[in-house]
C-alpha positions as CSV (number, residue, x, y, z in Angstrom):
1,M,20.9,2.3,24.7
2,D,22.1,1.5,21.1
3,R,19.0,0.8,19.1
4,P,19.4,0.1,15.4
5,L,18.1,2.9,13.2
6,A,15.9,2.5,10.1
7,E,17.6,3.2,6.8
8,E,16.2,5.9,4.5
9,V,17.6,6.4,1.1
10,P,16.4,8.1,-2.2
11,V,14.9,5.5,-4.5
12,A,14.2,6.5,-8.1
13,I,11.8,4.6,-10.2
14,T,12.6,5.0,-13.8
15,I,10.5,3.9,-16.7
16,N,12.2,3.2,-20.1
17,G,15.1,5.4,-19.0
18,T,13.1,8.4,-17.7
19,T,12.6,9.1,-14.0
20,Q,9.0,8.7,-13.0
21,A,9.3,9.2,-9.2
22,V,11.9,9.8,-6.5
23,M,10.9,8.8,-2.9
24,M,12.6,8.4,0.4
25,A,12.3,4.7,1.2
26,T,13.7,1.8,3.2
27,P,16.1,0.0,0.8
28,A,14.5,-3.5,1.0
29,D,11.9,-5.3,-1.2
30,L,12.5,-2.7,-4.0
31,E,11.2,-5.0,-6.8
32,D,8.0,-5.3,-4.8
33,F,8.0,-1.5,-4.4
34,A,8.4,-0.7,-8.0
35,R,5.9,-3.3,-9.2
36,G,3.3,-2.2,-6.6
37,F,3.9,1.5,-7.3
38,L,3.3,1.1,-11.0
39,L,0.1,-0.8,-10.3
40,T,-1.4,1.5,-7.6
41,E,-0.5,4.6,-9.5
42,G,-2.3,3.3,-12.6
43,L,0.9,3.3,-14.6
44,A,1.4,-0.4,-15.6
45,R,0.1,-3.9,-15.0
46,P,2.6,-6.6,-14.0
47,D,2.2,-8.2,-17.5
48,E,3.3,-5.0,-19.1
49,I,6.7,-5.1,-17.3
50,E,9.4,-6.5,-19.6
51,E,12.4,-6.1,-17.4
52,M,13.4,-4.7,-14.0
53,T,16.8,-4.0,-12.5
54,I,17.6,-2.6,-9.0
55,L,20.8,-0.5,-9.4
56,P,22.6,0.8,-6.3
57,L,24.3,4.2,-7.0
58,A,26.4,6.5,-4.9
59,E,23.5,8.9,-4.2
60,G,20.8,6.3,-3.8
61,I,19.1,3.4,-5.6
62,E,17.5,3.2,-9.0
63,A,14.7,0.8,-9.8
64,Q,14.9,0.6,-13.6
65,V,11.7,-0.6,-15.2
66,W,11.2,-1.3,-18.9
67,L,7.7,-1.4,-20.2
68,A,6.1,-2.8,-23.3
69,A,5.2,-0.2,-25.9
70,P,1.5,0.4,-25.1
71,A,2.2,0.9,-21.4
72,A,5.2,3.1,-22.1
73,D,3.1,5.3,-24.4
74,R,0.4,5.6,-21.7
75,V,3.0,6.6,-19.1
76,A,4.5,9.2,-21.4
77,A,1.1,10.7,-21.9
78,R,0.6,10.9,-18.1
79,R,4.0,11.9,-16.9
80,R,4.3,12.9,-13.3
81,S,7.5,13.8,-11.6
82,M,7.4,13.2,-7.9
83,A,10.1,14.3,-5.4
84,G,8.7,14.3,-1.9
85,P,9.2,13.2,1.7
86,V,7.9,9.9,2.9
87,G,4.6,11.4,4.2
88,C,3.6,12.9,0.8
89,G,1.5,10.6,-1.2
90,L,0.3,13.0,-3.9
91,C,3.4,15.0,-4.7
92,G,3.8,16.0,-8.3
93,I,0.3,15.5,-9.6
94,D,-0.6,18.2,-12.1
95,S,-4.4,18.6,-11.6
96,L,-7.1,18.5,-9.0
97,A,-8.9,15.8,-11.0
98,E,-5.8,13.6,-10.7
99,A,-6.0,13.9,-6.9
100,L,-9.5,12.4,-6.9
101,R,-9.1,9.9,-9.7
102,P,-11.8,7.5,-10.7
103,L,-11.8,4.4,-8.5
104,P,-12.9,0.9,-9.3
105,Q,-15.7,-0.6,-7.2
106,V,-14.2,-3.3,-5.1
107,A,-15.6,-6.9,-5.1
108,D,-17.9,-8.0,-2.4
109,G,-15.1,-9.9,-0.7
110,P,-15.1,-11.7,2.7
111,R,-17.2,-11.1,5.8
112,V,-15.1,-10.4,8.9
113,T,-15.8,-10.8,12.5
114,H,-14.5,-8.9,15.5
115,A,-12.2,-11.9,16.2
116,D,-10.9,-11.7,12.6
117,I,-10.0,-8.0,13.0
118,A,-8.2,-8.7,16.3
119,A,-6.4,-11.6,14.7
120,A,-5.3,-9.6,11.7
121,M,-3.9,-6.8,13.8
122,A,-2.1,-9.3,16.1
123,A,-0.6,-11.1,13.1
124,L,0.7,-7.8,11.7
125,A,2.3,-6.8,15.0
126,A,4.0,-10.2,15.2
127,A,5.5,-9.9,11.7
128,Q,7.4,-6.6,11.8
129,P,11.0,-7.4,12.6
130,L,12.3,-4.0,11.4
131,H,9.7,-2.1,13.5
132,D,10.6,-4.3,16.5
133,A,14.3,-3.4,16.0
134,T,13.9,0.3,15.2
135,R,10.4,1.5,16.2
136,A,10.6,3.8,13.2
137,V,8.8,2.1,10.3
138,H,5.3,1.4,9.1
139,G,3.9,-2.0,8.3
140,A,1.3,-3.1,5.7
141,G,0.0,-6.6,5.7
142,F,-2.4,-8.9,3.8
143,W,-4.3,-11.2,6.1
144,Q,-6.5,-14.3,5.4
145,P,-7.8,-16.6,8.0
146,Q,-6.2,-19.8,6.7
147,A,-2.9,-18.4,5.3
148,P,0.3,-16.8,6.7
149,I,0.1,-13.0,6.8
150,L,2.2,-11.3,4.1
151,V,3.9,-8.1,5.4
152,R,6.1,-5.4,4.1
153,E,7.8,-2.5,6.1
154,D,9.1,0.9,5.1
155,V,9.8,4.3,6.6
156,G,6.9,5.6,4.5
157,R,3.4,4.3,4.9
158,H,2.6,4.7,1.2
159,N,5.8,2.8,0.4
160,A,4.9,0.0,2.7
161,L,1.5,-0.4,1.0
162,D,3.1,-0.3,-2.5
163,K,5.6,-2.9,-1.4
164,L,2.8,-5.1,-0.1
165,A,0.9,-4.7,-3.4
166,G,4.0,-5.8,-5.3
167,A,4.5,-8.7,-3.0
168,M,0.9,-9.8,-3.4
169,L,1.3,-9.8,-7.2
170,A,4.5,-11.9,-6.9
171,A,2.9,-14.4,-4.5
172,G,-0.4,-14.6,-6.5
173,R,-2.5,-13.4,-3.5
174,E,-5.8,-12.0,-4.6
175,A,-6.7,-8.8,-2.7
176,S,-10.4,-9.6,-2.9
177,A,-9.9,-12.7,-0.7
178,G,-8.6,-11.0,2.4
179,V,-8.0,-7.9,4.5
180,V,-5.3,-5.2,4.1
181,V,-3.9,-4.3,7.6
182,L,-2.0,-1.1,8.3
183,T,-0.2,0.4,11.2
184,S,-0.6,3.9,10.0
185,R,-3.3,6.6,9.7
186,I,-5.4,6.3,6.6
187,S,-5.4,9.2,4.1
188,A,-7.3,9.3,0.8
189,D,-4.5,8.1,-1.3
190,M,-4.0,5.0,0.9
191,V,-7.6,4.2,0.3
192,Q,-7.2,4.8,-3.5
193,K,-4.2,2.4,-3.6
194,A,-6.1,-0.2,-1.7
195,A,-9.1,0.1,-4.0
196,I,-7.0,-0.2,-7.1
197,I,-5.5,-3.5,-6.0
198,G,-9.1,-4.6,-5.2
199,A,-9.0,-4.8,-1.4
200,P,-12.5,-4.9,0.0
201,V,-11.5,-4.3,3.6
202,I,-8.9,-2.1,5.3
203,V,-8.1,-2.5,9.0
204,A,-5.9,0.2,10.5
205,A,-4.3,0.9,13.9
206,S,-4.8,4.7,13.5
207,A,-7.6,7.0,12.3
208,P,-8.7,8.0,8.8
209,T,-9.2,11.5,7.4
210,T,-12.6,12.6,6.3
211,L,-11.6,12.4,2.7
212,A,-10.4,8.9,3.2
213,V,-13.8,7.9,4.5
214,R,-15.5,9.5,1.5
215,E,-13.2,7.7,-0.9
216,A,-13.8,4.4,0.8
217,T,-17.5,4.9,0.6
218,R,-17.2,5.8,-3.0
219,A,-15.2,2.7,-3.9
220,G,-17.4,0.3,-1.9
221,L,-14.6,-0.4,0.6
222,T,-15.1,-1.3,4.3
223,L,-12.8,1.0,6.4
224,I,-12.1,-0.1,10.0
225,A,-9.8,2.1,12.1
226,R,-8.4,2.9,15.6
227,T,-8.3,-0.9,16.2
228,R,-7.4,-2.0,19.7
229,G,-7.9,-5.8,20.0
230,A,-11.5,-6.5,19.2
231,A,-12.5,-2.8,19.6
232,F,-12.5,-0.5,16.6
233,E,-14.3,2.2,14.7
234,L,-16.3,1.3,11.5
235,H,-16.4,4.1,9.0
236,S,-17.9,2.7,5.8
237,H,-19.8,-0.2,4.2
238,P,-20.7,-2.2,7.4
239,Q,-22.2,-5.1,5.4
240,R,-18.9,-7.0,5.5
241,L,-18.9,-7.0,9.4
242,Q,-20.7,-9.9,11.0
243,G,-21.2,-11.3,14.5
244,G,-20.7,-9.7,17.9
245,P,-17.6,-8.8,19.8
246,A,-14.9,-11.4,20.3
247,A,-15.1,-13.3,23.6
C-alpha cells in the first residue's frame, strides 16, 4: 500500500539575523509556528514582531523574524540555541531554573462537562487531514462549544502546540475561553506552553508525566488525560469539571 509520508525538514527560527532555534518540523503553517514559539518560549509578544519572512533554502526553511528593540534586547540577554529532535522540548536551555520557569496563574475559564470533553476530542479527530493521510503527525486543537475547532498538525507535538498558539493569535481566539485538545502525551513543557498562552483546560488522548501534573497544579490548570469518549482521567484542578457522565 502506498500511503503518503509526513514531511520533516529542519526549520530555523532566526531573530534579527541570529538563529534562535532549529527544529525538525512539518513545513506548513510556519508563520503560526514562529509566532507561537516566540510567545510560548517567553521571547516576544505578537505586537513586538515587526516583520516575518518564511525563506525556503536548499537545506531547510528559515523563519526570519525581526523584533522591535526592547524585545530584541531581551532575547539577546536570554539567548538559547536549540538543535534537537521533534521529541525534545527543552533542548538547549542553560540552567535547571529555566527548565522550571515561573508560570502565570491561568484564568478561571470555562466549566466543562463529560459531553464537552468527548465532543472536543471528536472534533480534533475529525480535523486532522494530515494525520488521516499519513498516520504520522500530532494534532493540537482549540475547542469552544459554539465555534469551529482550530487545529494545527506537525510531526512534533511541541511544534503542533506552538503552531496552534500562533494560529490562535492570528484568529483572535482567547485561550481562556476554551479548551486545548492534544493527541499526544503531556510532558511538563507542554503544560508550560499551555499555561503561558492562558489555557485553563488541557484535554489529551494520552497520559501526562508526574512533572506535568505538578506543573499543571502549580499553574492552576485543569489536566484531563487518557480520554476515550466520555471516559478520562482527571489529574488537577477538578473545579472546572461539572455534571455527570455523558448519556
